[in-house]
C-alpha positions as CSV (number, residue, x, y, z in Angstrom):
1,M,-0.2,0.0,-0.2
2,G,1.3,3.5,-0.6
3,N,3.4,2.9,-3.7
4,I,2.7,5.0,-6.7
5,E,3.4,2.3,-9.1
6,S,0.3,0.3,-7.6
7,Y,-2.0,3.2,-8.6
8,T,-1.3,3.1,-12.4
9,G,-4.3,2.0,-14.0
10,A,-6.5,1.5,-10.9
11,A,-9.5,3.2,-10.5
12,L,-9.6,6.3,-8.3
13,V,-11.9,4.8,-5.8
14,T,-9.7,1.8,-5.3
15,D,-7.1,4.5,-4.5
16,L,-9.1,6.1,-2.1
17,D,-9.9,2.8,0.0
18,C,-6.0,1.9,0.2
19,F,-6.2,4.9,2.5
20,N,-9.4,4.7,4.4
21,L,-11.1,7.5,2.4
22,S,-14.6,8.6,1.5
23,E,-15.3,9.3,-2.1
24,R,-17.6,11.8,-0.8
25,S,-16.3,13.2,2.3
26,G,-12.2,12.7,2.2
27,F,-10.7,11.8,5.5
28,V,-14.2,12.5,7.5
29,L,-15.2,9.4,8.9
30,E,-18.5,8.4,6.9
31,Q,-21.7,7.6,9.0
32,P,-20.0,7.2,12.2
33,E,-21.4,4.6,15.0
34,I,-23.8,6.4,17.3
35,D,-23.9,4.1,20.2
36,L,-21.7,1.0,21.4
37,P,-22.9,-2.7,22.7
38,E,-24.7,-2.3,25.9
39,Y,-21.7,-3.9,27.5
40,Y,-20.1,-0.3,27.4
41,R,-23.0,1.5,28.4
42,V,-21.3,3.3,31.3
43,W,-18.7,4.7,28.8
44,M,-21.5,6.0,26.7
45,D,-23.5,7.5,29.5
46,L,-20.6,9.3,31.0
47,A,-19.3,10.8,27.9
48,S,-22.9,11.8,26.8
49,N,-23.3,13.7,30.3
50,I,-19.9,15.2,30.2
51,T,-20.8,18.8,30.4
52,P,-22.9,18.7,33.3
53,L,-20.9,16.1,35.2
54,I,-17.7,18.3,34.7
55,Q,-19.9,21.4,35.8
56,S,-21.0,19.6,38.9
57,H,-17.4,18.1,39.6
58,Q,-19.0,14.6,39.5
59,L,-17.1,13.2,36.6
60,R,-13.8,12.0,38.4
61,V,-15.9,10.4,40.9
62,L,-17.7,8.4,38.5
63,V,-15.1,7.6,36.5
64,D,-13.1,6.2,39.5
65,Q,-15.9,4.0,40.3
66,M,-16.2,2.6,36.6
67,P,-15.5,-1.1,36.3
68,V,-12.4,-2.1,34.0
69,L,-13.7,-3.3,30.7
70,S,-12.3,-5.3,28.0
71,P,-12.3,-3.8,24.7
72,Y,-12.2,-6.8,22.9
73,N,-16.2,-6.8,22.7
74,L,-15.8,-4.1,20.1
75,K,-16.0,-5.2,16.6
76,G,-15.1,-3.2,13.4
77,H,-13.4,0.0,12.8
78,R,-16.6,2.3,13.6
79,E,-17.0,1.0,16.7
80,L,-13.5,1.3,17.5
81,R,-13.6,5.1,16.6
82,L,-16.8,5.4,18.7
83,A,-14.9,3.9,21.6
84,H,-11.8,6.2,21.1
85,L,-13.8,9.1,20.7
86,A,-15.7,8.5,23.9
87,L,-12.5,7.4,25.9
88,G,-11.2,10.4,24.8
89,F,-13.4,12.8,25.9
90,L,-13.5,11.1,29.3
91,T,-10.0,11.5,29.4
92,M,-9.9,15.2,28.7
93,G,-12.9,15.6,30.9
94,Y,-11.1,13.9,34.2
95,V,-7.8,15.8,33.7
96,W,-9.2,19.1,33.2
97,Q,-12.4,19.0,35.3
98,E,-11.0,21.3,38.0
99,G,-9.3,23.6,35.3
100,Q,-5.6,24.9,35.0
101,H,-4.9,24.9,38.7
102,L,-5.7,21.3,39.6
103,P,-5.2,18.9,36.6
104,A,-5.3,15.2,37.4
105,K,-1.8,13.7,37.2
106,T,-3.0,10.1,37.1
107,L,-5.7,8.6,35.0
108,P,-7.4,5.8,36.8
109,K,-6.9,2.2,35.3
110,S,-10.9,1.9,34.5
111,L,-10.1,4.4,32.1
112,A,-6.3,4.2,31.2
113,L,-6.4,0.6,30.5
114,P,-9.2,-0.1,27.7
115,Y,-8.6,3.5,26.2
116,S,-4.7,2.6,25.7
117,L,-5.8,-0.9,24.2
118,V,-8.4,0.5,22.1
119,S,-5.6,3.0,20.7
120,Q,-3.4,0.3,19.8
121,R,-5.9,-1.3,17.7
122,L,-6.6,1.9,15.8
123,G,-2.8,2.9,15.7
124,L,-3.7,6.2,17.5
125,P,-2.3,7.8,20.9
126,P,-4.5,7.5,24.0
127,I,-5.4,11.2,23.9
128,L,-8.3,12.9,22.2
129,T,-6.9,13.7,18.7
130,Y,-8.3,15.7,15.5
131,A,-9.5,12.3,14.2
132,D,-11.7,11.7,17.0
133,S,-13.1,15.1,17.8
134,V,-13.7,16.5,14.1
135,L,-13.5,13.7,11.9
136,A,-15.6,11.2,13.7
137,N,-17.7,13.3,16.0
138,W,-20.9,14.2,14.0
139,R,-24.4,12.9,13.2
140,L,-27.0,14.2,10.7
141,K,-30.4,15.7,12.6
142,D,-32.2,14.3,9.6
143,P,-30.5,11.6,8.0
144,T,-32.2,12.6,4.8
145,G,-31.0,16.2,4.7
146,A,-27.5,17.5,3.8
147,M,-24.4,17.5,5.4
148,E,-24.5,21.4,6.3
149,I,-24.2,22.9,9.7
150,G,-27.8,23.5,10.3
151,N,-28.3,19.7,10.1
152,L,-25.2,18.4,12.1
153,E,-24.9,17.7,15.6
154,T,-21.8,16.5,17.5
155,L,-21.9,13.0,19.4
156,F,-20.0,14.6,22.3
157,S,-19.4,18.2,23.7
158,F,-17.6,20.0,26.4
159,P,-18.7,22.8,28.6
160,G,-18.7,25.9,26.0
161,G,-22.5,25.1,24.7
162,E,-23.2,26.2,21.3
163,S,-19.6,27.5,20.7
164,C,-18.1,23.8,21.2
165,Q,-20.5,22.5,18.7
166,G,-19.8,25.3,16.5
167,F,-16.1,24.9,16.9
168,F,-16.2,21.0,16.0
169,L,-18.6,21.3,13.2
170,V,-17.3,24.1,11.5
171,S,-13.5,22.2,11.5
172,L,-15.4,19.0,10.3
173,L,-17.0,21.0,7.3
174,V,-13.7,22.8,6.4
175,E,-12.0,19.1,6.6
176,K,-15.0,17.7,4.2
177,A,-14.5,20.7,1.9
178,A,-11.2,19.1,1.3
179,S,-12.3,15.9,0.0
180,A,-12.3,17.1,-3.8
181,G,-8.9,18.5,-3.5
182,I,-7.4,15.1,-1.8
183,K,-9.0,12.9,-4.9
184,G,-7.4,15.6,-7.0
185,A,-3.7,15.2,-5.0
186,V,-4.0,11.5,-5.5
187,S,-5.0,12.1,-9.3
188,V,-1.8,14.6,-9.7
189,M,0.5,12.2,-8.0
190,K,-0.6,9.2,-10.6
191,A,-0.3,11.7,-13.6
192,V,3.1,13.1,-12.7
193,A,4.5,9.2,-12.5
194,T,3.1,9.2,-16.0
195,C,3.8,12.6,-17.5
196,D,0.0,13.3,-18.3
197,I,-0.1,17.0,-18.0
198,I,-3.6,17.5,-19.0
199,S,-4.3,15.2,-15.6
200,I,-1.9,17.2,-13.5
201,Q,-3.9,20.6,-14.8
202,K,-7.5,18.8,-13.9
203,G,-6.1,17.5,-10.7
204,L,-4.3,21.0,-9.5
205,Y,-7.7,22.7,-10.1
206,K,-9.6,20.7,-7.9
207,V,-6.7,21.0,-5.2
208,S,-7.1,24.9,-5.6
209,Q,-10.9,25.1,-5.8
210,S,-11.1,22.6,-2.6
211,L,-8.4,25.3,-0.5
212,K,-10.6,28.1,-1.7
213,K,-13.7,26.4,-0.5
214,M,-12.1,25.5,2.6
215,R,-10.8,29.1,3.4
216,K,-14.6,30.4,3.0
217,I,-16.2,27.6,5.1
218,F,-13.7,28.7,7.5
219,E,-15.3,31.9,7.9
220,L,-18.3,30.3,9.7
221,M,-16.2,30.0,12.8
222,H,-17.0,33.6,13.6
223,R,-20.7,32.9,13.6
224,H,-21.0,30.1,15.6
225,V,-17.9,30.3,17.9
226,D,-17.6,33.0,21.0
227,P,-14.2,34.1,21.5
228,T,-14.6,34.6,25.3
229,S,-16.3,31.1,25.4
230,F,-13.3,29.3,23.2
231,H,-10.7,30.7,25.4
232,G,-11.9,30.8,28.5
233,I,-13.9,27.7,28.8
234,L,-13.7,25.4,26.0
235,R,-9.8,25.5,25.3
236,I,-8.4,24.1,28.0
237,F,-10.2,20.6,27.4
238,F,-8.2,20.0,23.9
239,S,-4.9,20.5,26.0
240,G,-2.5,17.6,26.2
241,W,0.5,16.8,28.4
242,R,3.5,17.8,26.5
243,D,5.3,20.8,26.3
244,N,2.5,21.9,28.7
245,P,3.3,24.2,31.8
246,M,0.1,22.6,33.5
247,L,1.4,19.2,33.3
248,P,5.0,19.4,33.2
249,D,5.7,16.0,33.7
250,G,3.0,14.3,31.8
251,L,0.1,11.9,32.6
252,L,0.6,8.5,34.4
253,Y,-1.9,5.9,33.1
254,E,-2.8,3.6,35.6
255,G,-2.1,0.0,34.9
256,V,-0.5,0.6,31.5
257,G,3.0,1.8,32.7
258,V,5.2,3.1,35.7
259,K,6.2,6.6,34.5
260,P,4.0,9.4,33.0
261,I,3.9,10.0,29.6
262,M,3.6,13.0,27.5
263,L,1.3,13.4,24.4
264,S,0.2,16.4,22.7
265,G,-3.4,17.8,22.8
266,G,-5.7,18.0,19.5
267,S,-4.3,20.5,16.8
268,A,-5.2,21.8,13.4
269,A,-1.8,20.4,12.7
270,Q,-3.2,17.2,12.8
271,S,-5.8,17.6,9.8
272,P,-4.4,15.0,7.5
273,S,-5.8,17.0,4.7
274,I,-3.8,20.2,5.0
275,Q,-0.4,18.0,5.4
276,C,-1.6,16.2,1.9
277,F,-1.4,19.8,0.0
278,D,1.7,20.3,1.9
279,A,3.3,17.0,0.6
280,L,2.1,17.4,-3.0
281,L,3.0,21.0,-3.4
282,G,6.5,20.1,-1.9
283,I,6.2,22.8,0.9
284,C,9.6,22.8,2.6
285,H,8.9,24.2,6.2
286,E,11.9,25.4,8.3
287,D,13.3,22.9,10.6
288,H,11.4,23.0,13.7
289,A,8.2,23.5,12.0
290,A,8.8,20.5,9.7
291,S,9.7,18.5,12.8
292,F,6.7,19.2,14.7
293,L,4.1,18.6,11.8
294,R,6.0,15.4,11.2
295,R,5.4,14.5,14.9
296,M,1.5,15.5,14.4
297,R,1.3,12.5,12.0
298,E,1.6,10.4,14.8
299,Y,-2.0,11.7,16.0
300,M,-3.5,10.4,12.5
301,L,-4.9,7.1,11.7
302,P,-2.0,5.1,10.0
303,S,-4.0,4.9,6.5
304,H,-3.9,9.0,6.6
305,R,-0.5,9.0,7.4
306,Q,0.5,6.6,4.7
307,L,-1.1,8.9,2.2
308,I,0.8,11.8,3.4
309,E,4.1,9.8,3.3
310,T,3.3,8.2,-0.2
311,L,2.6,11.9,-1.6
312,S,5.9,13.1,-0.1
313,S,7.8,10.1,-1.5
314,G,6.4,10.3,-5.0
315,S,8.0,12.4,-8.1
316,P,8.4,16.2,-6.8
317,L,5.5,18.0,-8.3
318,R,7.4,21.3,-8.0
319,D,10.1,20.3,-10.1
320,F,8.1,18.7,-12.9
321,V,6.3,21.9,-13.1
322,L,9.7,23.9,-13.1
323,S,11.0,21.6,-16.1
324,C,7.9,21.4,-18.1
325,S,8.4,24.8,-19.4
326,R,4.7,25.3,-19.6
327,P,3.4,29.0,-18.2
328,S,-0.1,27.7,-17.8
329,L,0.9,24.5,-15.5
330,C,3.0,27.0,-13.5
331,I,-0.3,28.9,-13.0
332,N,-2.0,26.2,-11.9
333,Y,0.6,25.2,-9.3
334,D,0.7,28.8,-8.0
335,S,-2.8,29.0,-7.7
336,C,-2.8,26.0,-5.4
337,V,0.1,27.3,-3.2
338,S,-1.7,30.8,-3.3
339,A,-4.5,29.2,-2.0
340,L,-2.9,27.4,0.6
341,V,-1.2,30.6,2.0
342,N,-4.6,32.8,1.9
343,L,-6.0,29.5,4.3
344,R,-3.0,29.8,6.5
345,S,-3.2,33.8,6.6
346,Y,-6.9,33.2,7.7
347,H,-5.8,30.9,10.1
348,L,-3.5,33.2,11.6
349,S,-6.5,35.7,11.8
350,V,-8.5,33.1,13.7
351,V,-6.1,32.6,16.4
352,A,-5.7,36.4,16.9
353,R,-9.5,36.4,17.4
354,Y,-10.0,33.3,19.8
355,I,-6.7,33.0,21.5
356,T,-4.3,36.1,21.5
357,I,-6.8,39.0,22.0
358,P,-9.3,36.9,24.7
359,G,-5.8,36.1,26.5
360,H,-4.7,39.6,26.7
361,R,-8.1,40.5,28.1
362,A,-8.1,37.8,30.6
363,R,-4.9,39.1,32.0
364,A,-5.8,42.5,32.1
365,M,-9.2,41.3,34.3
366,G,-7.1,39.2,36.4
367,C,-7.9,35.8,34.9
368,P,-11.4,35.3,36.3
369,F,-11.9,31.7,34.1
370,N,-11.5,28.6,35.5
371,G,-10.2,27.4,32.2
372,V,-7.2,28.2,30.2
373,C,-6.5,31.5,31.1
374,S,-2.9,32.8,30.6
375,A,-1.3,29.2,30.7
376,L,-1.5,28.3,27.0
377,D,-1.9,31.7,25.4
378,D,1.5,31.5,23.7
379,T,1.4,27.7,23.3
380,G,-1.1,25.7,21.3
381,T,-2.9,22.9,22.3
382,G,-0.7,20.6,20.5
383,G,2.5,22.3,22.0
384,S,3.7,24.7,19.4
385,N,4.5,28.4,19.9
386,T,1.2,29.3,18.3
387,L,1.7,32.7,16.1
388,P,5.5,32.1,15.5
389,F,4.7,28.6,14.3
390,L,1.8,29.7,12.0
391,K,3.8,32.7,10.3
392,S,6.5,30.2,9.6
393,I,4.4,27.8,7.9
394,R,2.4,30.6,6.0
395,D,5.7,32.0,4.9
396,S,7.5,28.8,3.8
397,T,4.2,27.9,1.8
398,R,4.7,31.6,0.3
399,R,8.3,30.8,-0.7
400,A,6.8,28.0,-2.9
401,L,5.3,30.3,-5.3
402,I,7.2,29.9,-8.7
403,A,5.9,33.3,-9.6
404,Q,7.1,35.8,-6.5
405,P,5.1,38.5,-5.7
406,R,7.1,41.6,-5.4
407,H,5.6,42.8,-2.5
408,I,4.8,40.6,0.5
409,T,2.3,42.1,3.1
């Protein structure tokens, strides 16, 4: 799996199946399970009621009382994904129930052991990831209706009300908008291997249009997520235990190991779509940023990670474009890069609105929130130094343009 030669002459849908991709929704899990077998009722009941349990300070008590359940009654990929999602929500709620000043330093065996075993079966780490909270945390209110924000709801949600729902669902729709571009990227990869310039141009058009659509849908964040709620209530529940001053020594998983482990929290850097576009376009990030992005692949499903690595190891698209001496092909390539630059620039503005500005206000008010407050104002939930990191990857993307702009703003 993952060999460029294996794609030659194969149907595109077969290519997508190799990487656990949906024809319609890309990396988004199609038709997620919404319930587990009765044996796992306690997991589902606690995860479904996680917001009131956190607010009443009862979650830790109830998780401590849970029996240690075997994960081996779970059957199939979708049941495993739902279990990982539910246990991930319980883990984040358990750790951060009391806010930044009293995080739990040990995850009880009743949660830690089954979570670790489910994680091993999926090839994911035992922490809530983007693959969980965004790609698998949804259902349609009306099963016959369209996949649009008014017809969507999350399976599980943290404190933060509609802002929490909005954050997950807008992120989901941004990821779904990438689906046509991911299909285009796979077709471009195949076409470069056979020097099929017409197919390359068609595929690049799909990539550029997807990136533009992702940027447009991203704007829904302003309508559906309140900055104060996101920063002061919701954001702490995405925080991990690596490069985090609130849990500098990591988290001990009782019954799994004798030493604490360090894991990064959920991050947009865990989006397989964005890393696929980087890989296709041959974007070269600076060493620290590149290292961080490679580490974020460890928080993706192995099949999704494999597609990124396959795109990275294929014949370099940018070199091929430069060698062709076709102005139209250069324009097609630059259109994709420019759209990715614009998406990353917009991400910077979102971070400023939802993290930087509310953080400054919170500090000026003496930090009244029980949530993150100032502890993660400069460090992302994934552990990166947020604004410098985002500016670095935006600027390195811009440097990939073949026709460099005279003035950079």
